[in-house]
Structure formats: structure tokens, C-alpha cells
Legacy VTK file of the C-alpha trace (Angstrom):
# vtk DataFile Version 3.0
C-alpha trace
ASCII
DATASET POLYDATA
POINTS 162 float
52.118 104.499 98.711
52.244 102.337 101.839
51.190 98.697 101.581
50.309 96.926 104.783
51.034 93.213 105.039
47.833 91.367 105.684
48.994 87.753 106.003
51.548 86.299 108.411
53.807 85.337 105.498
53.734 88.872 104.062
54.344 90.288 107.543
57.430 88.073 107.912
58.794 89.172 104.513
58.085 92.815 105.359
59.971 92.434 108.640
62.959 90.897 106.823
63.017 93.718 104.268
62.832 96.359 107.015
65.636 94.682 108.999
67.833 94.378 105.898
67.274 98.008 104.978
67.958 99.137 108.533
71.114 97.028 108.724
72.441 98.406 105.461
72.085 101.949 106.773
74.394 101.171 109.689
77.536 101.701 107.608
80.738 99.817 107.091
83.943 99.917 109.063
86.425 102.603 107.980
89.547 104.258 109.308
87.498 107.186 110.627
84.206 107.242 112.421
81.434 108.266 110.022
78.382 110.245 110.963
75.992 107.693 112.396
74.157 105.932 109.591
75.803 108.029 106.895
79.031 106.882 105.276
80.959 109.181 102.971
83.571 108.144 100.427
87.240 108.510 101.300
88.449 112.089 100.919
91.642 113.263 99.234
93.899 115.043 101.761
95.890 117.009 99.168
92.753 118.300 97.464
91.360 119.112 100.924
94.404 121.284 101.617
93.730 123.118 98.364
90.087 123.680 99.379
91.265 125.012 102.743
93.640 127.422 100.987
91.143 128.693 98.409
87.723 128.640 100.112
88.483 131.371 102.645
89.152 129.144 105.651
92.541 130.794 106.144
91.004 134.150 107.016
90.191 132.727 110.446
92.080 129.432 110.743
95.663 128.288 110.535
96.883 124.713 110.431
99.758 123.686 112.656
102.837 122.554 110.728
101.338 123.215 107.272
102.859 125.774 104.947
100.138 127.465 102.958
100.608 130.084 100.277
100.318 133.625 101.618
97.039 135.466 101.178
96.284 139.129 100.985
94.449 140.848 103.782
94.344 140.527 107.517
93.136 137.493 109.381
89.739 137.979 111.009
90.474 135.469 113.771
93.430 133.231 114.483
92.056 129.835 115.437
94.675 127.147 114.996
93.512 123.723 113.922
95.416 120.465 114.098
98.462 119.566 116.113
98.977 117.344 119.108
95.869 117.135 121.253
94.460 114.922 123.999
91.108 114.685 122.265
90.862 114.529 118.500
87.619 115.670 116.949
85.972 112.794 115.151
85.436 112.904 111.419
81.721 113.471 112.091
82.399 116.384 114.462
84.650 118.077 111.902
82.081 117.555 109.165
79.332 118.987 111.372
81.479 122.001 112.254
81.864 122.826 108.569
78.268 122.173 107.507
76.650 123.697 110.612
79.081 126.155 112.241
76.556 127.236 114.890
76.203 123.688 116.216
79.101 124.261 118.623
80.708 127.664 119.089
84.309 127.248 120.232
85.321 128.188 123.766
88.197 130.142 122.243
85.750 132.402 120.392
83.316 132.640 123.335
86.145 133.979 125.492
86.493 136.904 123.085
82.848 137.951 123.527
81.408 140.207 126.185
79.015 138.715 128.754
75.865 139.741 126.862
77.046 138.168 123.585
77.925 134.885 125.354
74.286 134.175 126.188
73.413 132.953 122.694
76.632 133.115 120.663
76.610 132.744 116.904
79.667 131.429 115.129
81.507 134.010 113.057
82.149 131.254 110.519
80.046 131.682 107.405
78.074 128.758 106.065
79.979 127.358 103.086
77.262 124.928 101.972
76.507 126.892 98.806
80.163 127.703 98.093
81.806 124.267 98.085
80.487 121.040 96.643
80.165 117.708 98.436
83.466 116.360 97.073
85.282 119.466 98.312
83.572 119.100 101.712
84.705 115.478 101.980
88.264 116.361 100.933
88.411 119.321 103.352
87.207 117.141 106.226
89.783 114.452 105.383
92.545 117.099 105.331
91.527 118.555 108.699
91.104 115.137 110.306
94.593 114.109 109.176
96.171 117.179 110.794
95.486 116.047 114.369
97.764 113.782 116.386
96.380 112.115 119.479
98.519 112.411 122.602
98.220 109.706 125.196
98.308 110.972 128.769
101.022 109.358 130.824
99.544 107.869 133.950
101.789 107.357 136.913
99.474 104.819 138.416
97.606 104.877 141.659
98.779 103.795 145.029
96.186 102.186 147.193
97.527 101.945 150.686
96.107 100.631 153.924
LINES 1 163
162 0 1 2 3 4 5 6 7 8 9 10 11 12 13 14 15 16 17 18 19 20 21 22 23 24 25 26 27 28 29 30 31 32 33 34 35 36 37 38 39 40 41 42 43 44 45 46 47 48 49 50 51 52 53 54 55 56 57 58 59 60 61 62 63 64 65 66 67 68 69 70 71 72 73 74 75 76 77 78 79 80 81 82 83 84 85 86 87 88 89 90 91 92 93 94 95 96 97 98 99 100 101 102 103 104 105 106 107 108 109 110 111 112 113 114 115 116 117 118 119 120 121 122 123 124 125 126 127 128 129 130 131 132 133 134 135 136 137 138 139 140 141 142 143 144 145 146 147 148 149 150 151 152 153 154 155 156 157 158 159 160 161
């Protein structure tokens, strides 16, 4: 039920309540950038590694510098995650990639497709939303986010001459 404020005093109180509610949705500062307006609890990196090892992620992904127990079968794809990179995916980008794999289809995978399939590519990654719970999702995202190391490009400077 929506109640409209009919007096100036009620309108002022309604405006304050709306501003307070809007401000509280903005989130708090954390070590990682949350999805805009949506703040998740801190994930457990060790439990996230366990989720990665048991949820089927390893059939297509490997993690640089992480020893995982061997699994039976052949890898479907070999997309390495983590390592030293010039652009680290944000926590929100990693979370989105897990929850909605078709949001961005990797250039690495697109390169494997023929020209016709590249027009509207679908991610080969299955949707895990019904297979892992929210805590496992948070832990998995924390694990993946921790596996990246940001490299800083070394600039030699610019020479501005006459």
C-alpha cells in the first residue's frame, strides 16, 4: 500500500526516509568493490578453493599456481584464471561471470568458434545457480579474486621537445 504525504511536514519526513533508505543501499567500504548497491559478506578463500575443486569448475578452468587434486576425465576447455595481469577483474565482474555466464563470453573462447557461431556466442559454462548455494558462491568469488595479481606497467615517461 502506498501512502502519499499530504502535508508539508509529512512530505519532509517522507523525503528524509527515502534519502536514508537510498543512502543505506549504497554500501560500505570494503577491500573489494561490491556490486553497486549490493554488499555481500566476506568470503572464505579456502572454502572457495574447495568449491572450485568440487563444483565442476576444473573441467574448463585451471588456476595459476594452485595445486588442485586430480580429477578423472578430460578437460572440456583449458581457460586459465588468476596470475599476473594488467587488469584484474573486479569482485563484481567475477560474481557476474559465475551467476550469468552469458553476460560476457571470453575472447579466448570466441577465437575457438567459427565465424557463424561468433555472431551470437553462448558461453559453454553451465549456470551453477541451482547447484551451489549463496555462501559457496561468495566463497568461490573470494577465492578467484584472490588469485589475481595486478601488474603495474612501467612507463618510461614522455619527452616533449621543441
